[in-house]
C-alpha positions as CSV (number, residue, x, y, z in Angstrom):
1,M,-76.3,-111.0,-9.5
2,K,-79.7,-109.6,-8.6
3,C,-79.3,-110.5,-4.9
4,G,-75.9,-108.7,-4.9
5,L,-77.3,-105.6,-6.5
6,S,-80.2,-105.5,-4.0
7,A,-77.8,-105.8,-1.1
8,I,-75.7,-102.9,-2.4
9,L,-78.8,-100.7,-2.8
10,T,-80.0,-101.6,0.7
11,I,-76.7,-100.8,2.3
12,G,-76.5,-97.5,0.3
13,T,-80.0,-96.5,1.3
14,A,-79.3,-97.2,5.0
15,L,-76.1,-95.2,4.9
16,F,-77.9,-92.3,3.2
17,L,-80.7,-92.3,5.8
18,C,-78.2,-92.4,8.6
19,S,-76.3,-89.5,7.3
20,C,-79.4,-87.4,7.0
21,G,-79.6,-87.1,10.7
22,E,-76.1,-85.7,11.1
23,T,-76.6,-82.0,10.3
24,E,-74.8,-79.1,11.7
25,Q,-76.3,-75.6,11.8
26,K,-74.0,-72.5,11.7
27,R,-74.9,-68.9,12.0
28,R,-73.8,-66.7,9.1
29,T,-74.5,-63.0,9.0
30,T,-75.5,-61.7,5.5
31,G,-76.1,-58.0,6.4
32,Y,-78.9,-55.7,5.7
33,K,-81.9,-56.4,3.3
34,G,-83.7,-54.1,1.0
35,E,-82.5,-50.5,0.3
36,A,-80.1,-50.5,3.2
37,R,-78.1,-53.3,1.5
38,S,-77.4,-51.2,-1.6
39,N,-77.1,-47.8,0.1
40,A,-74.6,-47.7,3.0
41,F,-75.6,-44.1,3.8
42,L,-79.4,-44.6,4.0
43,A,-79.4,-44.1,7.8
44,A,-77.4,-40.9,7.4
45,K,-79.8,-39.6,4.8
46,R,-82.9,-40.3,7.0
47,L,-81.2,-38.7,10.0
48,L,-80.5,-35.5,8.1
49,E,-84.0,-35.4,6.7
50,K,-85.4,-35.8,10.3
51,Y,-83.5,-32.6,11.2
52,D,-85.1,-30.8,8.2
53,H,-82.1,-31.1,5.8
54,E,-82.8,-31.6,2.1
55,V,-80.8,-34.7,1.0
56,D,-80.0,-35.9,-2.5
57,Q,-78.3,-39.2,-3.5
58,R,-77.1,-39.0,-7.1
59,N,-74.8,-40.5,-9.7
60,G,-71.7,-38.4,-10.1
61,L,-71.4,-34.8,-8.9
62,G,-74.3,-33.3,-10.8
63,D,-74.9,-29.6,-10.6
64,L,-72.6,-27.8,-8.1
65,D,-74.4,-24.5,-7.5
66,Y,-75.2,-22.3,-4.6
67,D,-78.2,-24.5,-3.6
68,T,-75.8,-27.3,-2.9
69,S,-74.4,-26.9,0.6
70,T,-72.5,-30.1,1.3
71,V,-71.1,-32.9,-0.8
72,F,-70.0,-36.3,0.7
73,L,-67.5,-37.6,-1.8
74,A,-65.6,-40.9,-2.2
75,P,-62.1,-41.1,-3.9
76,S,-63.5,-42.8,-7.0
77,S,-65.4,-39.6,-7.8
78,L,-62.2,-37.5,-7.7
79,N,-60.3,-39.3,-10.5
80,T,-59.2,-36.3,-12.6
81,V,-57.7,-32.9,-12.0
82,G,-60.5,-31.2,-13.9
83,R,-63.1,-32.6,-11.5
84,A,-60.9,-31.6,-8.5
85,K,-60.6,-28.0,-9.8
86,R,-64.3,-27.8,-10.3
87,L,-64.9,-29.0,-6.7
88,M,-62.4,-26.5,-5.3
89,D,-63.9,-23.6,-7.3
90,W,-67.3,-24.6,-5.7
91,V,-65.8,-24.8,-2.3
92,E,-64.2,-21.3,-2.7
93,Q,-67.7,-20.0,-3.3
94,G,-69.0,-21.3,0.0
95,G,-69.5,-25.0,-0.5
96,H,-68.6,-27.7,2.0
97,L,-66.8,-30.8,0.6
98,V,-66.6,-33.9,2.9
99,F,-63.9,-36.1,1.4
100,M,-64.0,-39.7,2.7
101,I,-60.7,-41.4,2.0
102,S,-61.8,-44.9,3.2
103,G,-65.3,-46.4,3.3
104,G,-66.9,-43.7,1.2
105,E,-68.5,-45.9,-1.4
106,K,-72.2,-46.2,-1.4
107,S,-72.2,-50.0,-1.9
108,G,-70.4,-52.7,0.1
109,N,-71.2,-55.1,2.9
110,D,-70.1,-53.9,6.4
111,F,-70.9,-57.2,8.0
112,Q,-67.5,-58.8,7.4
113,M,-65.1,-60.4,9.8
114,S,-62.2,-58.2,9.1
115,A,-60.4,-55.5,11.0
116,S,-60.1,-53.3,7.9
117,P,-62.5,-54.4,5.1
118,W,-62.2,-50.9,3.6
119,S,-58.9,-49.6,2.5
120,M,-57.8,-46.5,0.6
121,F,-56.7,-46.8,-3.0
122,D,-53.1,-48.0,-3.3
123,E,-52.4,-45.2,-5.8
124,K,-53.8,-41.8,-5.3
125,S,-55.5,-40.4,-8.4
126,S,-54.4,-37.1,-10.0
127,G,-57.5,-35.5,-8.6
128,M,-56.8,-36.6,-5.1
129,E,-53.2,-35.3,-5.4
130,Y,-54.4,-31.9,-6.6
131,L,-56.9,-31.7,-3.6
132,F,-54.3,-32.6,-1.0
133,E,-51.8,-30.2,-2.6
134,Q,-54.2,-27.3,-2.4
135,L,-55.0,-28.1,1.2
136,S,-51.3,-28.8,2.2
137,V,-52.4,-32.2,3.5
138,A,-50.6,-35.5,3.2
139,V,-51.9,-39.1,3.7
140,V,-49.6,-41.3,5.8
141,D,-49.7,-44.7,7.5
142,W,-51.3,-44.9,11.0
143,D,-48.8,-46.8,13.1
144,T,-50.8,-47.3,16.3
145,E,-52.4,-50.7,17.0
146,P,-56.2,-51.0,17.4
147,E,-57.4,-51.1,21.0
148,N,-59.1,-54.4,20.5
149,S,-56.8,-56.9,18.7
150,L,-59.1,-59.9,19.5
151,L,-60.6,-59.8,16.0
152,V,-57.3,-60.7,14.3
153,S,-57.2,-64.1,15.9
154,M,-60.9,-64.8,16.4
155,D,-62.6,-67.8,14.8
156,R,-65.5,-67.2,12.4
157,D,-67.9,-69.2,14.5
158,D,-67.0,-67.4,17.6
159,W,-67.5,-64.1,15.9
160,E,-70.9,-65.2,14.6
161,A,-71.9,-66.3,18.1
162,M,-71.4,-62.8,19.5
163,E,-74.3,-60.3,19.8
164,E,-74.2,-57.5,17.3
165,E,-73.7,-54.8,20.0
166,D,-70.6,-56.6,21.2
167,R,-68.9,-57.2,17.9
168,V,-69.9,-54.0,15.9
169,L,-66.9,-52.0,17.2
170,L,-64.3,-54.9,17.3
171,G,-61.0,-53.9,15.9
172,S,-61.7,-50.1,16.1
173,E,-59.6,-47.4,17.6
174,V,-61.2,-44.6,19.7
175,S,-60.5,-41.0,18.8
176,E,-61.7,-37.8,20.4
177,I,-62.0,-34.9,18.0
178,T,-63.0,-31.2,18.4
179,L,-65.6,-29.9,16.0
180,S,-67.2,-26.5,16.5
181,H,-65.7,-26.4,20.0
182,K,-67.4,-29.7,20.9
183,K,-65.6,-32.9,21.7
184,L,-66.8,-36.0,19.9
185,K,-65.9,-39.6,20.5
186,L,-65.4,-41.6,17.2
187,H,-64.3,-45.1,16.2
188,H,-61.9,-45.6,13.4
189,W,-60.6,-48.7,11.5
190,A,-58.6,-47.3,8.6
191,E,-54.8,-47.7,8.4
192,K,-54.3,-44.2,7.1
193,G,-53.9,-40.9,8.8
194,L,-53.5,-37.2,7.8
195,I,-50.7,-34.7,8.3
196,Y,-51.4,-30.9,8.0
197,D,-48.4,-28.6,8.1
198,V,-50.2,-25.4,9.2
199,Q,-50.9,-24.6,12.9
200,F,-54.6,-25.3,13.7
201,S,-56.8,-22.5,14.9
202,G,-60.4,-21.3,15.2
203,D,-63.2,-23.9,14.9
204,M,-61.2,-26.2,12.7
205,G,-61.8,-29.8,13.7
206,S,-58.8,-32.1,14.5
207,N,-57.7,-34.8,16.9
208,D,-57.2,-33.4,20.4
209,E,-54.0,-35.4,20.8
210,P,-52.6,-36.2,17.4
211,S,-49.9,-39.0,17.2
212,G,-46.8,-37.2,15.8
213,N,-49.0,-34.5,14.2
214,K,-51.1,-37.2,12.5
215,H,-54.8,-36.9,12.5
216,R,-57.9,-39.0,11.7
217,F,-60.0,-36.0,10.9
218,L,-59.4,-32.6,9.5
219,S,-61.8,-29.8,8.7
220,L,-60.2,-26.8,6.9
221,E,-61.5,-23.5,5.7
222,H,-60.8,-22.9,2.1
223,G,-62.0,-19.6,0.5
224,L,-65.5,-19.0,1.6
225,G,-66.2,-22.7,2.1
226,R,-64.7,-25.7,3.9
227,V,-63.1,-29.0,3.1
228,T,-63.5,-31.9,5.7
229,I,-61.3,-35.0,5.3
230,L,-62.2,-38.2,7.0
231,S,-59.6,-40.9,7.0
232,D,-62.4,-43.4,7.7
233,A,-66.0,-42.8,6.7
234,R,-67.3,-45.9,8.4
235,P,-68.8,-43.9,11.4
236,L,-71.3,-42.5,8.9
237,R,-72.4,-45.8,7.4
238,N,-75.6,-47.7,8.4
239,R,-74.0,-50.2,10.7
240,Y,-72.0,-47.7,12.7
241,I,-73.8,-44.4,12.7
242,G,-75.7,-45.3,16.0
243,Q,-72.4,-45.9,17.9
244,A,-70.5,-43.3,20.1
245,D,-71.0,-39.8,18.7
246,H,-71.1,-40.8,15.1
247,A,-74.6,-39.4,14.5
248,Q,-73.6,-36.1,16.1
249,L,-70.6,-35.9,13.8
250,L,-72.9,-36.1,10.8
251,L,-75.2,-33.4,12.1
252,N,-72.3,-31.1,13.0
253,L,-70.8,-31.5,9.5
254,A,-74.2,-30.4,8.0
255,Q,-74.4,-27.4,10.4
256,L,-70.9,-26.2,9.3
257,S,-72.4,-25.7,5.8
258,R,-74.5,-23.0,4.4
259,P,-78.2,-23.7,4.0
260,G,-78.9,-26.0,1.0
261,T,-79.0,-29.5,-0.3
262,V,-76.7,-32.2,1.2
263,V,-75.5,-34.6,-1.5
264,F,-74.2,-38.1,-1.2
265,T,-72.6,-39.5,-4.4
266,N,-72.5,-43.1,-5.2
267,G,-68.7,-43.2,-5.8
268,A,-68.9,-43.2,-9.5
269,G,-67.8,-40.5,-11.9
270,E,-70.1,-38.9,-14.5
271,G,-70.3,-40.7,-17.8
272,F,-69.6,-39.2,-21.3
273,F,-73.3,-38.9,-22.2
274,S,-74.3,-37.2,-19.0
275,L,-71.5,-34.7,-19.5
276,V,-72.6,-34.0,-23.1
277,W,-76.2,-33.5,-22.0
278,R,-75.1,-31.3,-19.1
279,Y,-72.9,-28.9,-21.1
280,F,-74.2,-29.3,-24.8
281,W,-77.9,-30.0,-24.4
282,M,-78.8,-27.4,-26.9
283,A,-76.5,-29.0,-29.5
284,V,-78.0,-32.4,-28.8
285,I,-81.6,-31.1,-29.3
286,A,-80.5,-29.4,-32.6
287,V,-79.0,-32.6,-33.9
288,A,-82.1,-34.6,-32.9
289,V,-84.4,-32.2,-34.7
290,A,-82.2,-32.3,-37.8
291,V,-82.2,-36.1,-37.8
292,I,-86.0,-36.2,-37.5
293,F,-86.4,-33.7,-40.4
294,W,-84.1,-35.7,-42.6
295,L,-86.1,-38.9,-41.9
296,W,-89.4,-37.1,-42.7
297,K,-87.9,-35.8,-45.9
298,N,-86.3,-38.9,-47.2
299,L,-88.3,-41.9,-46.0
300,P,-91.2,-42.6,-48.4
301,R,-93.7,-43.6,-45.7
302,F,-93.1,-40.3,-43.9
303,G,-92.7,-38.0,-46.9
304,P,-95.4,-36.3,-49.0
305,K,-97.3,-38.2,-51.7
306,Q,-95.6,-38.0,-55.1
307,D,-97.3,-38.3,-58.5
308,I,-96.2,-41.0,-60.9
309,P,-93.9,-39.4,-63.5
310,D,-95.1,-39.4,-67.1
311,S,-92.1,-41.5,-68.2
312,H,-93.1,-44.4,-66.0
313,M,-94.2,-47.4,-68.0
314,R,-95.9,-50.6,-66.6
315,E,-95.4,-53.9,-68.3
316,Y,-98.5,-54.9,-70.3
317,L,-98.7,-58.4,-68.9
318,G,-98.7,-56.9,-65.4
319,Q,-101.6,-54.7,-66.3
320,V,-103.6,-57.6,-67.7
321,R,-102.8,-59.7,-64.6
322,G,-103.9,-56.9,-62.3
323,I,-107.2,-56.3,-64.2
324,G,-107.9,-60.1,-64.2
325,R,-107.4,-60.3,-60.4
326,F,-109.7,-57.3,-59.9
327,L,-112.5,-58.8,-62.0
328,W,-112.2,-62.2,-60.4
329,R,-112.2,-60.7,-56.9
330,N,-115.4,-58.8,-57.8
331,K,-117.1,-62.0,-59.4
332,R,-117.2,-60.5,-62.9
333,D,-116.7,-63.7,-64.9
334,D,-118.9,-62.3,-67.7
335,A,-116.2,-59.6,-68.2
336,L,-113.4,-62.1,-68.1
337,L,-114.9,-64.5,-70.6
338,G,-117.0,-62.1,-72.7
339,A,-114.1,-60.6,-74.7
340,M,-112.9,-64.1,-75.8
341,R,-116.4,-65.3,-76.7
342,R,-117.1,-62.1,-78.8
343,N,-113.8,-62.6,-80.7
344,I,-114.8,-66.2,-81.5
345,Q,-118.3,-65.2,-82.6
346,R,-117.0,-62.5,-84.8
347,R,-114.6,-64.9,-86.5
348,L,-117.3,-67.5,-87.0
349,A,-119.5,-64.9,-88.6
350,L,-116.8,-64.1,-91.1
351,I,-116.3,-67.8,-91.9
352,S,-119.9,-69.1,-92.1
353,G,-121.9,-65.9,-92.6
354,E,-125.2,-66.0,-90.8
355,N,-125.6,-69.8,-90.9
356,H,-124.8,-71.0,-87.3
357,E,-126.7,-74.3,-87.4
358,G,-124.7,-77.1,-86.0
359,I,-121.8,-74.8,-85.2
360,F,-121.0,-76.4,-81.8
361,A,-120.8,-79.9,-83.5
362,Q,-118.5,-78.5,-86.1
363,L,-116.3,-76.8,-83.5
364,A,-116.1,-80.0,-81.6
365,E,-115.1,-81.9,-84.7
366,T,-112.5,-79.3,-85.6
367,T,-110.9,-78.8,-82.2
368,G,-111.0,-82.3,-80.8
369,L,-113.2,-81.3,-77.9
370,T,-116.5,-82.8,-77.0
371,E,-119.7,-81.0,-77.9
372,E,-120.4,-80.5,-74.1
373,Q,-117.0,-78.8,-73.6
374,V,-117.7,-76.5,-76.6
375,I,-121.2,-75.6,-75.2
376,E,-119.7,-75.0,-71.7
377,A,-116.9,-72.8,-73.1
378,M,-119.3,-70.7,-75.2
379,T,-122.3,-70.4,-72.8
380,R,-121.4,-71.1,-69.2
381,Q,-122.3,-68.3,-66.8
382,Q,-121.5,-67.5,-63.2
383,V,-118.2,-69.3,-63.0
384,R,-117.1,-69.2,-59.4
385,E,-114.7,-72.1,-59.0
386,P,-111.0,-71.5,-60.1
387,G,-110.7,-75.0,-61.7
388,T,-113.8,-74.4,-63.8
389,M,-112.5,-70.9,-64.9
390,V,-109.2,-72.5,-65.9
391,R,-110.9,-75.2,-68.0
392,V,-113.3,-72.8,-69.7
393,T,-110.6,-70.4,-70.6
394,R,-108.3,-73.1,-71.9
395,N,-111.1,-74.5,-74.2
396,L,-111.9,-71.0,-75.5
397,Q,-108.2,-70.5,-76.4
398,K,-108.2,-73.8,-78.2
399,I,-111.3,-72.9,-80.2
400,Y,-110.0,-69.5,-81.1
401,Q,-106.6,-71.0,-82.3
402,H,-108.4,-73.5,-84.6
403,I,-110.7,-71.0,-86.3
404,N,-108.2,-68.2,-86.6
């Protein structure tokens, strides 16, 4: 039996050692590290700062005032009609809204083997519908096929084996747009396009040669401001901003705006508490002050010292116990035992007059204690041990009960 078990272990070990040498290494791209991994518009932010633009990346919309020049917005931040109306009011006062239909979220990994990893919401929110209605813009499907269809049938290992400069634009479609009378070459991946039913004019950006009046990019004046709609915001993201004229597109969009702060939102709407603080901060402070005052007034540890009312009575036994603990803590055994000894001496004087000869022997015979116990109870000083104090007190009580 042992030989058979040893043979099995030997064979298993040999197979394990042989399999250790058969390893296969494969390359897998994980994407950026650090801040660039969590912020897809980090490169755009740094590029604008390099050209002396003030850039802010915030949660939600924040304050939309005259100091804010441009807002780059994702669809998830435009989920209500109220928010859309607020944005359009700000645009009419001279603001520039850049609405990114696809790829506008701050998070997400761009290093994916997919022709269209970013897609627009299946259902437009009420805020998006209000925005498109105000601009007379409709979102439609883009029917043309990408120029490079190799990505659709490519194996993952083959894709990983390619150099980044060769695969970064796979599956994209090239578009030429006109912005501020300048032609720019852009790459797009989104499956959506835009239709605008008003004749283009002035410096409004659009596709030079739209497919059936469909466009990838629109920049429309609205009131004193401007609304720019990108069907695909990927040209502004970290991985793609260095390709074609993508960086120039970002700079031109900022130049179309009035001087001020450029804002990138994180694609999340403002929460309830942030809205309360933004519009009702005075009420919040007032409530906080009222709560603090109520706590100071009602909690004993914070309130003023109060005198003990006259009607308050303490239990007598509790008073005696407290006095005894105080005297014992301060080593005043003479005060603890003195009162009992004086009561016993006073009682003995009444019984036997002034004749105290042999009194300890008489007490021992009467109480059943030994004469040494009686002497200790009546004369012991400096009692420090708890056991001794208990014994002396018990003997004094016994003596007092027998002579009373």
